[in-house]
C-alpha positions as CSV (number, residue, x, y, z in Angstrom):
1,M,-6.2,-29.0,76.0
2,Q,-6.8,-29.8,72.3
3,Q,-4.1,-29.2,69.6
4,L,-5.0,-27.4,66.4
5,S,-4.6,-29.3,63.1
6,A,-1.9,-28.1,60.7
7,M,-4.6,-26.6,58.5
8,D,-6.2,-24.7,61.4
9,A,-2.7,-23.6,62.6
10,S,-1.9,-22.3,59.2
11,F,-4.5,-19.5,59.6
12,V,-2.7,-18.5,62.8
13,Y,0.7,-18.4,61.0
14,L,-0.8,-16.3,58.1
15,E,-2.1,-13.7,60.5
16,T,-0.4,-10.3,60.0
17,P,-1.6,-6.7,60.8
18,H,-2.6,-6.4,57.1
19,T,-4.0,-9.9,56.7
20,P,-6.4,-10.7,59.6
21,M,-7.6,-14.3,59.1
22,H,-11.1,-14.2,60.3
23,I,-14.4,-15.1,58.6
24,G,-17.7,-13.6,59.5
25,S,-21.3,-12.6,58.6
26,V,-23.6,-9.6,58.6
27,A,-27.1,-10.4,59.7
28,I,-30.0,-8.0,59.8
29,Y,-32.9,-8.3,62.2
30,D,-36.4,-6.8,62.6
31,P,-36.9,-6.2,66.4
32,S,-40.7,-5.8,66.0
33,T,-41.1,-9.5,66.6
34,A,-39.2,-9.4,69.9
35,P,-41.1,-9.2,73.3
36,G,-42.3,-5.6,73.6
37,G,-41.3,-4.8,70.0
38,F,-37.7,-3.8,70.8
39,V,-34.3,-5.3,71.8
40,R,-32.0,-3.7,74.4
41,F,-28.3,-4.3,74.5
42,K,-28.4,-5.8,77.9
43,D,-31.1,-8.3,76.6
44,I,-28.6,-9.3,73.9
45,L,-25.8,-9.9,76.4
46,A,-28.1,-12.1,78.6
47,F,-29.4,-14.0,75.5
48,I,-25.9,-14.8,74.3
49,E,-24.6,-15.7,77.8
50,A,-27.4,-18.3,78.3
51,R,-26.3,-20.0,75.0
52,L,-22.5,-20.0,75.2
53,R,-22.5,-23.8,75.8
54,G,-23.9,-24.3,72.3
55,A,-20.5,-23.9,70.7
56,R,-17.0,-24.6,72.1
57,S,-15.4,-21.8,70.2
58,F,-17.1,-19.2,72.4
59,R,-14.9,-19.8,75.4
60,Q,-11.7,-21.4,74.1
61,R,-8.5,-19.4,73.5
62,L,-5.2,-20.1,71.8
63,V,-2.0,-21.1,73.6
64,R,1.1,-21.0,71.3
65,V,4.1,-23.2,71.7
66,P,7.4,-21.2,72.2
67,F,9.1,-20.4,68.9
68,D,6.1,-22.1,67.1
69,L,8.0,-25.4,67.5
70,D,4.6,-27.2,67.4
71,H,1.0,-26.2,66.5
72,P,-0.9,-24.2,69.1
73,Y,-3.5,-25.6,71.6
74,W,-7.0,-24.7,72.6
75,I,-7.8,-24.3,76.3
76,E,-10.9,-23.2,78.1
77,D,-10.1,-19.5,78.8
78,P,-9.8,-18.8,82.6
79,E,-10.2,-15.1,81.9
80,F,-13.3,-15.2,79.7
81,D,-15.3,-11.9,79.6
82,L,-18.4,-11.8,77.5
83,E,-18.6,-8.0,77.4
84,F,-15.2,-7.9,75.7
85,H,-16.6,-9.9,72.8
86,V,-20.0,-8.3,72.3
87,R,-19.9,-4.6,71.3
88,H,-22.5,-2.0,70.5
89,I,-22.5,1.0,68.0
90,A,-25.0,2.9,65.9
91,L,-25.0,4.4,62.4
92,P,-25.5,8.1,62.1
93,R,-28.5,9.3,60.1
94,P,-29.8,8.4,57.6
95,G,-28.6,4.8,58.3
96,D,-28.5,3.5,54.7
97,W,-27.0,0.5,53.1
98,R,-23.7,2.2,52.0
99,Q,-23.1,3.3,55.6
100,L,-23.6,-0.3,56.8
101,C,-21.2,-1.6,54.1
102,I,-18.5,0.9,55.1
103,Q,-18.9,0.1,58.8
104,A,-18.8,-3.7,58.2
105,A,-15.6,-3.3,56.1
106,R,-14.0,-1.2,58.8
107,L,-14.8,-3.8,61.5
108,H,-13.6,-6.6,59.3
109,S,-10.3,-4.9,58.6
110,R,-9.2,-4.9,62.3
111,P,-7.2,-7.9,63.5
112,M,-8.5,-9.9,66.5
113,D,-6.8,-10.2,69.8
114,L,-5.2,-13.7,69.6
115,T,-4.9,-13.8,73.4
116,K,-8.7,-14.0,73.8
117,P,-11.3,-16.4,72.5
118,L,-11.3,-15.7,68.7
119,W,-14.7,-14.2,68.1
120,E,-16.4,-10.8,68.2
121,F,-20.1,-9.7,67.8
122,T,-20.8,-6.0,67.1
123,V,-24.5,-4.9,67.3
124,I,-25.1,-2.0,64.9
125,E,-28.3,0.1,65.4
126,G,-29.8,2.8,63.3
127,L,-30.6,0.9,60.0
128,D,-33.5,3.3,59.2
129,N,-33.1,3.9,55.5
130,I,-32.4,0.6,53.8
131,A,-34.7,-0.3,50.9
132,G,-37.0,-3.2,51.6
133,L,-36.3,-3.2,55.4
134,P,-38.6,-1.7,58.0
135,P,-37.1,1.3,60.0
136,G,-35.5,0.4,63.3
137,C,-33.7,-2.8,62.2
138,F,-30.3,-3.6,63.6
139,A,-27.3,-5.6,62.3
140,L,-25.1,-8.1,64.0
141,V,-21.6,-8.2,62.5
142,C,-19.9,-11.4,63.5
143,K,-16.1,-12.2,63.3
144,V,-14.6,-15.6,64.1
145,H,-11.0,-16.5,63.4
146,H,-10.6,-19.1,60.6
147,A,-8.4,-21.2,62.9
148,A,-11.5,-21.9,65.0
149,I,-14.2,-22.6,62.4
150,D,-14.8,-23.2,58.7
151,G,-18.0,-22.2,56.9
152,M,-19.9,-25.3,57.9
153,S,-18.9,-25.3,61.6
154,G,-19.7,-21.6,61.5
155,V,-23.3,-22.5,60.8
156,E,-23.3,-24.6,64.0
157,M,-21.9,-21.6,65.9
158,S,-24.6,-19.4,64.5
159,A,-27.3,-22.0,65.4
160,A,-26.2,-21.6,69.1
161,V,-27.5,-18.0,69.2
162,H,-30.5,-18.4,66.9
163,S,-33.9,-20.1,67.3
164,I,-36.8,-20.9,65.0
165,S,-39.2,-18.9,67.2
166,A,-39.3,-15.5,68.9
167,D,-39.1,-17.2,72.3
168,V,-36.2,-15.8,74.3
169,A,-36.3,-18.3,77.2
170,P,-32.9,-19.8,78.0
171,P,-32.3,-23.5,77.1
172,P,-33.0,-25.9,79.9
173,G,-30.2,-27.5,82.0
174,D,-27.1,-26.3,83.7
175,D,-23.9,-25.1,82.0
176,P,-21.1,-27.7,82.6
177,W,-18.3,-25.5,81.4
178,E,-15.1,-25.2,83.5
179,A,-12.0,-23.0,82.9
180,E,-8.6,-24.5,82.5
181,N,-5.3,-23.3,83.9
182,M,-2.7,-22.0,81.5
183,P,-0.2,-24.7,80.6
184,H,3.5,-24.4,81.6
185,V,6.2,-23.8,79.0
186,A,8.0,-27.0,79.9
187,D,4.8,-29.0,79.3
188,L,4.3,-27.4,75.9
189,L,7.9,-28.1,74.9
190,A,7.7,-31.7,76.0
191,R,4.5,-32.2,74.0
192,S,6.2,-30.8,70.9
193,Y,9.2,-33.1,71.3
194,F,7.0,-36.2,71.4
195,N,5.0,-35.0,68.5
196,S,8.1,-34.6,66.4
197,L,9.0,-38.2,67.0
198,V,5.9,-39.5,65.4
199,Q,5.9,-37.0,62.5
200,P,7.8,-39.3,60.1
201,M,5.1,-42.0,60.6
202,R,2.4,-39.5,59.8
203,V,4.2,-38.6,56.6
204,M,4.5,-42.2,55.5
205,E,0.8,-42.9,56.3
206,T,-0.4,-39.9,54.4
207,I,1.7,-40.8,51.3
208,G,0.5,-44.4,51.5
209,R,-3.1,-43.3,51.5
210,S,-2.6,-41.0,48.6
211,L,-0.9,-43.5,46.2
212,P,-4.1,-45.4,45.1
213,G,-5.8,-42.1,44.4
214,M,-2.9,-40.9,42.4
215,G,-3.0,-44.1,40.4
216,R,-6.7,-43.6,39.7
217,L,-6.1,-40.0,38.6
218,A,-3.3,-41.1,36.2
219,A,-5.6,-43.8,34.7
220,Q,-8.4,-41.3,34.2
221,V,-6.1,-38.7,32.6
222,G,-4.7,-41.4,30.3
223,K,-8.2,-42.4,29.2
224,G,-9.2,-38.7,28.6
225,D,-11.9,-38.8,31.3
226,V,-10.2,-36.1,33.3
227,S,-8.2,-33.1,32.1
228,L,-5.4,-31.4,34.0
229,R,-6.3,-28.0,32.6
230,S,-7.4,-26.7,36.1
231,T,-3.9,-27.2,37.4
232,R,-2.4,-24.4,35.2
233,P,-1.6,-21.0,36.8
234,A,-4.2,-18.4,36.7
235,P,-3.8,-15.1,34.8
236,R,-2.6,-12.1,36.9
237,T,-5.2,-9.5,37.8
238,R,-5.4,-6.5,40.1
239,F,-6.6,-8.9,42.9
240,N,-3.5,-11.0,42.9
241,G,-0.8,-8.9,44.6
242,K,0.2,-7.8,48.0
243,V,-2.9,-6.5,50.0
244,G,-3.1,-3.5,52.2
245,A,-4.7,-2.9,55.6
246,H,-8.1,-1.7,54.5
247,R,-11.2,-3.5,53.2
248,V,-14.4,-3.0,51.3
249,W,-17.6,-5.1,51.6
250,D,-20.9,-5.3,49.9
251,A,-23.6,-7.9,48.9
252,V,-26.3,-8.5,46.4
253,S,-29.3,-10.8,46.8
254,F,-31.2,-12.8,44.3
255,P,-34.4,-15.0,44.4
256,L,-33.3,-18.6,45.1
257,R,-36.1,-20.0,42.9
258,E,-34.7,-18.0,39.9
259,I,-31.2,-19.4,40.5
260,R,-32.6,-22.9,40.6
261,A,-34.6,-22.3,37.4
262,M,-31.4,-21.2,35.7
263,K,-29.6,-24.4,36.4
264,E,-32.2,-26.3,34.4
265,A,-30.9,-24.7,31.2
266,V,-27.8,-26.9,31.4
267,P,-28.2,-30.7,32.0
268,D,-26.8,-31.7,35.4
269,A,-25.8,-28.2,36.4
270,T,-26.1,-27.2,40.0
271,V,-26.9,-24.0,42.0
272,N,-23.2,-23.7,42.7
273,D,-22.5,-23.7,38.9
274,V,-25.0,-20.9,38.4
275,V,-23.4,-18.8,41.2
276,L,-19.9,-19.3,39.8
277,S,-21.0,-18.3,36.4
278,I,-22.6,-15.1,37.8
279,V,-19.4,-14.3,39.6
280,G,-17.5,-14.9,36.4
281,G,-19.8,-12.6,34.5
282,G,-19.4,-9.9,37.2
283,L,-15.6,-10.1,37.1
284,R,-15.7,-9.9,33.3
285,R,-17.8,-6.7,33.4
286,Y,-15.8,-5.2,36.2
287,L,-12.3,-5.8,34.7
288,Q,-13.5,-5.1,31.1
289,A,-14.7,-1.6,32.2
290,K,-11.1,-0.9,33.5
291,G,-9.5,-2.4,30.4
292,E,-7.9,-5.2,32.4
293,L,-9.7,-8.3,31.3
294,P,-7.3,-11.2,30.6
295,K,-7.7,-13.3,27.5
296,E,-7.6,-16.5,29.6
297,T,-10.3,-17.5,32.0
298,L,-10.0,-16.4,35.6
299,T,-10.2,-19.2,38.1
300,A,-11.8,-19.5,41.6
301,M,-10.9,-21.7,44.5
302,A,-14.1,-23.3,45.8
303,P,-13.8,-24.9,49.3
304,I,-15.3,-28.4,49.7
305,S,-16.5,-29.5,53.1
306,I,-15.3,-33.0,54.2
307,R,-17.1,-32.7,57.5
308,Q,-19.0,-35.9,58.3
309,E,-22.4,-36.2,59.9
310,G,-20.9,-36.7,63.4
311,E,-18.5,-33.8,63.0
312,K,-20.9,-30.9,62.5
313,A,-20.1,-29.4,65.9
314,A,-16.4,-30.0,65.7
315,M,-14.1,-27.0,65.9
316,G,-11.6,-26.2,63.2
317,N,-11.5,-26.7,59.4
318,L,-12.5,-29.9,57.7
319,V,-12.2,-28.7,54.1
320,S,-10.5,-29.5,50.9
321,A,-10.8,-27.4,47.7
322,M,-11.2,-27.5,44.0
323,T,-10.2,-24.9,41.3
324,V,-12.8,-23.9,38.7
325,G,-12.6,-21.7,35.6
326,L,-15.1,-18.9,35.7
327,G,-15.5,-18.4,32.0
328,T,-14.6,-14.7,32.0
329,Q,-13.3,-15.0,28.4
330,I,-16.9,-15.9,27.2
331,K,-19.3,-13.1,26.4
332,D,-22.5,-15.2,26.2
333,A,-23.9,-15.8,29.7
334,L,-25.5,-19.2,28.9
335,E,-22.3,-20.4,27.2
336,R,-20.4,-19.3,30.3
337,L,-22.7,-21.4,32.5
338,R,-22.0,-24.5,30.3
339,F,-18.2,-23.8,30.5
340,V,-18.3,-23.4,34.3
341,H,-20.4,-26.6,34.7
342,D,-17.8,-28.6,32.6
343,E,-14.9,-27.1,34.6
344,A,-16.6,-27.9,37.9
345,A,-17.3,-31.5,36.8
346,N,-13.7,-32.0,35.8
347,S,-12.4,-30.5,39.0
348,K,-14.7,-32.7,41.1
349,A,-13.5,-35.8,39.2
350,M,-9.9,-34.9,40.0
351,T,-10.7,-34.4,43.6
352,N,-12.7,-37.6,43.9
353,A,-10.0,-39.6,42.2
354,V,-7.4,-38.7,44.8
355,G,-9.8,-38.1,47.7
356,A,-10.7,-34.7,49.2
357,K,-9.7,-35.8,52.7
358,T,-6.4,-37.2,51.5
359,L,-5.6,-33.8,49.8
360,S,-6.4,-32.0,53.0
361,D,-4.1,-34.3,55.0
362,Y,-1.1,-33.1,53.1
363,S,-1.3,-29.9,55.1
364,Q,-0.1,-32.0,58.1
365,L,3.3,-32.6,56.5
366,M,4.9,-29.2,56.9
367,P,6.7,-28.6,60.2
368,S,5.0,-25.9,62.3
369,A,8.1,-23.7,62.7
370,L,8.8,-23.7,58.9
371,A,5.1,-23.0,58.2
372,G,5.0,-20.0,60.4
373,L,8.4,-18.7,59.1
374,G,7.4,-19.2,55.5
375,A,4.1,-17.4,55.9
376,R,5.8,-14.4,57.5
377,L,8.6,-14.2,54.9
378,Y,6.1,-14.5,52.1
379,T,4.3,-11.4,53.4
380,R,7.3,-9.3,54.3
381,L,9.1,-10.0,51.0
382,G,6.0,-9.2,48.9
383,A,6.4,-12.5,47.1
384,A,2.8,-12.4,45.9
385,N,3.8,-9.8,43.3
386,A,6.5,-12.1,41.9
387,H,4.7,-15.2,40.7
388,A,1.6,-16.3,38.8
389,P,-1.4,-16.9,41.1
390,A,-2.8,-20.3,41.7
391,Y,-6.3,-18.9,41.5
392,N,-7.8,-15.4,41.2
393,C,-10.4,-15.3,43.9
394,V,-12.4,-17.5,46.3
395,V,-16.1,-18.4,46.0
396,T,-17.4,-20.3,49.0
397,N,-21.0,-21.4,49.3
398,V,-22.5,-21.8,52.8
399,P,-26.1,-23.3,52.9
400,G,-28.4,-21.5,55.4
401,S,-31.7,-22.0,57.0
402,R,-34.9,-22.4,54.8
403,V,-37.1,-21.3,57.8
404,P,-37.0,-17.9,59.5
405,L,-34.5,-17.5,62.4
406,Y,-34.7,-15.3,65.5
407,F,-32.0,-13.6,67.6
408,C,-33.1,-12.4,71.0
409,G,-36.7,-12.5,69.6
410,A,-35.9,-10.4,66.5
411,R,-36.6,-12.0,63.1
412,M,-33.6,-12.3,60.8
413,V,-34.4,-10.5,57.5
414,G,-31.1,-10.8,55.7
415,M,-27.9,-12.8,56.0
416,Y,-24.6,-12.1,54.2
417,G,-21.0,-13.3,54.5
418,S,-17.5,-11.9,54.8
419,G,-14.1,-13.5,54.5
420,P,-10.4,-13.0,54.7
421,V,-8.2,-11.7,51.9
422,F,-4.4,-12.1,51.9
423,D,-1.3,-11.6,49.7
424,G,-2.0,-13.1,46.3
425,M,-5.7,-13.4,46.8
426,G,-7.5,-10.0,47.3
427,L,-11.1,-11.0,46.6
428,I,-13.4,-13.5,48.3
429,N,-17.1,-14.1,47.5
430,P,-19.0,-15.8,50.3
431,V,-22.4,-17.1,49.2
432,Y,-25.2,-17.4,51.8
433,S,-28.7,-18.8,51.3
434,Y,-31.4,-17.9,53.7
435,G,-35.1,-18.4,53.3
436,D,-36.1,-17.8,49.6
437,T,-33.0,-15.7,48.8
438,I,-29.4,-16.3,48.0
439,A,-26.8,-13.5,48.5
440,I,-23.4,-13.1,46.9
441,S,-21.3,-11.0,49.2
442,F,-17.7,-10.0,48.7
443,T,-14.7,-8.7,50.7
444,S,-11.8,-7.1,48.9
445,D,-8.7,-4.9,49.5
446,R,-9.7,-1.3,49.2
447,D,-6.7,-0.4,47.0
448,M,-7.6,-3.3,44.6
449,M,-11.3,-2.5,44.6
450,P,-11.8,1.2,45.3
451,D,-15.3,1.1,43.9
452,P,-17.2,-1.8,45.4
453,Q,-20.6,-0.4,44.2
454,A,-19.3,-1.0,40.6
455,Y,-18.6,-4.7,41.3
456,A,-21.9,-5.1,43.0
457,E,-23.7,-3.6,40.0
458,A,-21.6,-5.9,37.7
459,L,-22.9,-8.9,39.6
460,R,-26.5,-7.7,39.2
461,E,-25.9,-7.2,35.4
462,S,-24.4,-10.7,35.2
463,Y,-27.4,-12.2,36.9
464,E,-29.8,-10.4,34.6
465,A,-27.8,-11.4,31.5
466,L,-27.9,-15.0,32.5
467,R,-31.7,-14.9,33.2
468,A,-32.3,-13.3,29.8
469,A,-30.2,-15.9,28.1
470,V,-32.0,-18.8,29.8
471,E,-35.3,-17.3,28.8
472,R,-34.2,-16.9,25.2
473,S,-33.0,-20.5,25.1
474,A,-36.4,-21.7,26.5
475,A,-38.4,-19.7,24.0
476,P,-37.6,-21.8,20.8
477,S,-38.5,-24.9,22.7
478,A,-41.9,-23.4,23.6
479,G,-42.4,-22.2,20.0
480,A,-41.5,-25.7,18.7
481,R,-44.1,-27.3,21.0
482,R,-46.8,-24.8,19.8
483,A,-45.9,-25.5,16.2
484,E,-46.2,-29.2,16.8
485,A,-49.6,-28.8,18.4
486,G,-50.8,-26.7,15.4
487,R,-49.5,-29.4,13.0
488,R,-51.5,-32.0,14.9
489,R,-54.7,-30.0,14.7
490,R,-54.3,-29.4,11.0
491,A,-53.7,-33.1,10.4
492,A,-56.8,-34.0,12.4
493,G,-59.0,-31.8,10.1
494,P,-62.1,-29.8,11.2
495,K,-63.6,-30.6,14.5
496,G,-66.1,-33.4,14.2
497,A,-65.0,-34.5,10.7
498,D,-65.5,-38.1,10.0
499,A,-62.3,-38.4,8.2
500,A,-60.2,-37.0,11.0
501,I,-57.1,-39.1,11.4
502,P,-54.9,-38.5,14.6
503,A,-51.4,-37.4,13.7
504,A,-48.7,-39.8,14.7
């Protein structure tokens, strides 16, 4: 048995019929590279079964403590059934992108069975009419509960069922997995009692570790090196109320080399800054078209991985977060990128001063029973509609593979993300990079965003506007270099002249 951390357990407590707390992905594959040029469902089952040992999350289920007196535990599921977790459906003709988006949103809106290992794979066939993809492709819609993984450990889980070649041979060696018996109630209650005895020491230890960081932050604020502007409440938008039971999903892809070129327009800017500014431009266009654009900047919560090198395969969430202004109040795309870069740099400085891991440790301080009760009351009372939001949306960047990946011999041709929305935060933008592309996906509540195609188009327009702005900013520099070269030639005089004097 392994107990969940307070952060992992919080995703269990936040789970309601309207707010399923799982993350996921939508991957598209070309089966022409598989043995025989096609992939059967039974081949997929055998392929996954041979690789279950690659990630512990595949066969571990939750055991909750009575009355949530303590955080739940993971055990090796004695009733594990692979065919419960891997499903198979097909799109009706013509099998286009919009049909795939609707089906992915429908699958994502359904809560998972918390009495089973917390993951589901759905194979979707019939992708025959998607631009840029060969007919006959299939998709794999993955759902994994956020209590089990974060974005980075999700990459490790994905790696368990992918390879860098079309070879479908099972990995060598035996599977050492063994099931566990369900623990007795008396054992769980005894564990919760002893954990409650050491809780005061954990509180004092966490506070003690945070005091030096708080001192550093106060000193930096006093000197003006760090601003506390990112701690102010965000403006209220249509995405910051109580969510319903239905979801929308879509994604747009861009060339990664273009995104990298854009960051060169602002000194020290990063790819993440460019992505945040594109999202900011997309939200500006979307809300402006509805007459709902706030005068203040919208803000995004951006998770920060604190996973160390030796913790890549560890279950659960090892993350902190920072809040970044998206520059939605700025019309000029390049000026928005500069604003986002400054906001991100300031937020990183605040996080570094206190310590990202120390901030995440504060989640351990709330008693489990109060955490669960508070989450349920927050949802039932609709409290999200009664206060200013801490942030307007989430933008999470997950780095992917630079080389082609294969699933059951089929080559991956596209990779996109999905994520949970909940009361007070009805829009999440997972960002996945794969090969030479980077994709901005989004999941939202269907009542908050009834027209996901409009937001997808707004993201494309934001990207094009930033690219054009970067090109315009580079044009004067190129013109200045040409003018300088002409001045040098004129100063040198005619070619071969004896009196030619090189220009300084």
